[in-house]
N, C-alpha and C positions, 0 to 999 in steps of 0.2 A: 784132777777130775773133780768133780765136785757137784753136788747139790744136796741136798735132801730137802720170840723167842725169849721169850722173856726170861727163860732160865739162864740166859747168858748175861744178865746185867750185873755188873760190879767190876771194878778194876778198869784197866784200859790198855789198849795197845796203841802205840803212837800212830796218829793218823798221817798218812803220807801219800803213799802212792800205789801196785797192781798184781790169776791162777787157774781155772779149768774148764764145756762141751757140746754137736749138732747139725743142720741140713741145708744148704742152698747157696750160692753167692758171689766185684769187678776189678777193674784193674787200671790204674793210672798212678804212677809212682809219686810218693811224697816221702821225705826222709825222716826217720825216727829221731826224736830228740833225746835228751839226757836220760830220762827215765823210761826209755823205750817208746816214747810217744811219737806218733807221726802226724803229719798234717800241718800246713802252714797256718800262721795266725790269721784269724778271720774276724771281720767286724761283727759285733753282736747282732746286727741287723740280718745277717745270714741265717739266724735261727729265729727270726721274728715269725709270728703266726701267719703272715702273708708270704713267707719265703717260698719261692718256687722249688727250693731244694727239698722241701718236706715231702714225704711219701704221700701224705693226704693233706691238702690245703687246710690250714687252721687247726690241725691236730699234730701232736708229737707222738710218733709210733715207736715204742720201746719193745725190744725183743728179749725173750728169755725162754728157757726150756720148761717142759712139763714132764714129770712133776717139778715144781719149784720148791726146793728143799729148804728147811729151816737150818740154821738161823738166818739165812740169806733172805728168805721170804717166810710168810706165815700162812698156815692153813691152805697151802698150795694155791694161793690167790695173790698174784703180784699186784693186783689193783687195789688192795686194801691198805697199802701204805705201811704195812707192818713187816718187820724183818729188815736186816741191814741194807740189802741192795734195793729193795722196794723204797725204803725211806730215802736213800741217797738219790734214787731216780726221781722221786717227786720233789726233793729239794732242788735238784738241778733244773727240773722243769719249771719250778716256781721262779728261779733266778732268770730263766729265759722268758718269763711272762706267760707261761701256760698254767691255767688253773687245773685242778685235779680232773675235772670233767673234760679237759682238752687232751688228756693223755689216753692213748689206747695201747693195748698190749698184744704183741704177736708171738705165737708159739714157734720157737726156733730151736731145733736140736743143737746141742752143745757144739759139736764139731762143725756143723754147718755155719755157725756164726762167724767163724774165722776161716772158712774155706773161700777160695777165689770166686768172684762173680758178683752179680747184682744182688742187693739185699732187699728184704721186705720190710725192714725197719730203718728208722732214722739213726738209732744206736741200740746196742744190745748190752745188757748187764747180766752176766752169768758166771761169775768167778773165773773170768778168762784172764789168764796171766799174759802179760806182755812179753813176747819173745821176738828175737830178730827174724826168725823164719816166718812167724805169723805176720809180722809187720811188713813183709814183702808183698802180701796180697790183700791186707786190710789196713785201715788206719786205727790208731788207738788214741784215746784221750790220755791226759795225765793220769797217773795212778790215784785211785781213791782208797786203796787199802794195801798195806804191806803184809804179806802172808808167809807162814812157814808150813812145812809138811809135818805130819804127825803119824805115829805108828800106834795102831789100836790092836790089842790082843785080848784073849779071854783070860780071866783070872786063873792062876794056877797053870797056865800053859808054859811051854819051855822058853818062850821069849818074853813072858810078862814081867820078869824081873831083870831084863837086860838094862844095863846102865850106860852102854855105849853102842856105837854102830857095829863094832866087832861082834857084839852079842846077837846081832841079827843076821849074820852071814849065812847061817845054816837054816834060816827060817823059810818056810814056804809062804810067799807073800802074794796077796791079791790086790789088784789095782785096776782102775778103769782105763780103757784104751783112750789114746789121744790127749791125755792130760799131762800136766807138768809133774803130777805125782808119779806117773810111770817113769818119766825121764829121771826124776830124782832117785827112784829106786835103782835104776840102771847106773846112774852116775855117782851116787853117794853111798848107798848101802852095798851095791854090787853083790847080791846074794849068790851063793854057790849053786843053788838049784834054779830051775827055770821059773820065771815069774808067771803067775797065773793072771792072765789079762781078761777083763770082762767088758762087754759092750756098755753096760750101765753100772753106775756106782752101787745101786741097790743089789745087783747081782754079786758084787764083791762082798758087800755087807752080809748077804745071806750065806755066802760061802764061809765066812768067819763064824756066823751063827751055827752053821751045820758042821763046823770043825773040818772043813775041806781045805782050809788054809790056816796057818799059824797066826797070821796078822794081816791087816789091811793098812794101806797108806792113803791118807786123804789130807786135805788142808786142815789146819788146826781147829778153826771154829767148827767145821763139819765133824771132826773127831769128837768134840764135846757133845754134839748132837747124837752121834752114833752111840756113845757110852750112856748117855742120859735117856734116850728114847727108842733106840733101835735094837741094841744087843744087850741083853741082861748079863750081868756078871762079866762085864768087859771093862778094860781100863786103858787109859792113854799111857803107853810105855814111855813116850817122850816125843819131843819135836826136834827138827833139824832144818838147816838152811840149804842153800844151793851149793853145788860143787865149786862154783867160781867165787863164792862168798858175796856176790852181788845180791842185793835184796830182790825178792820176787814180788811183783805188784800186780794187782788186778786193775784193768782199765776198761772203759767203755769201748765197744767195737763199732767201727763205721765202715761203710763201703769205701773202697779205695778212692781217694780224691774228694771225699765229701767236704763241702764247704762248712759243714756244721761243727767240725772238730774244734776250731778256734774258739767259738763262743761257749761250747761245753767246757773247754779248758778254763775259760774265764770264770765260768760258774763254779768249777771245782776250786779254783784259786780263792774265790770269794768265800766259799763254804769253809775252806781251810783257815783262812785269815780270821774269820768271824768266830771260829771255834765250834761252829755247828756240825761240821763233819766229825770232829772228835766226840761230840755229845752223842751223835747217832751211833758211832762205834762203841762207845761205852755202854749205851743202852742195850745193844743187840749182841755185841761180841766181847763184852768186858771180861768174862770169866776165862777167856782163852789165854790170859797172861801167865798162868801158873804152871804149865806143863814143864817137866825137866828137860834140859838140853841134852841131846845125844851127840857125842863127838867121837 
């Protein structure tokens, strides 16, 4: 799940490839590629400003949820170009030939972004992890960020000093519904008590703040934001990967069968090859490199 940056600048996580939520949306199958990506390769002209595939002629419409949390966005304003996903979105738009003024933002609830059906956006960026189930009903771009899950607890709590996953077995854990964080709790931590599931990430964070849960699980960059700005006297207990060992990546989300996937993939390839994607990651998510591994 996920949302909530300049407090995240330093260090770097390797830039590669795709994690968490919202309301609305078609269906025509295309097969996922190696990093969970779907959609056939398309000529860049499919994403040109005069492309009939665009939701609004001459404009690139990008979806994300509200609030738009840091460090993915800044000041709850996706249009300002600040925060990792906002910066990536504008970098992709630029590669496609869209000036900043040609980009419009649509508010799309997290789980709606990857629900079946027609979309109100050309693509959506909202920490949505690429998964096989989601790829059955929407298409994904290549990954633009590789993510791990993280456990956040209050200082001095019974799980704050845990050094491995076994130390979390008896914890009461809070997590947002519909997210890969929830699946990771079920598949990797496997707590002995019932998981506390919340409709919004902020509800899980408030439950931690009010000591209604022992810990919350969110993606790692979000965990840094939780500890730095949302919950006083909290700490990152550690980070962990998927049950399968396969990397979890965030990808841009498209309506199934969208002809825009191929050219967005080309833009991501160019941003990766030029080093621009890594620079954006370092600027906004760099501090996430230091959390201990839980095994």
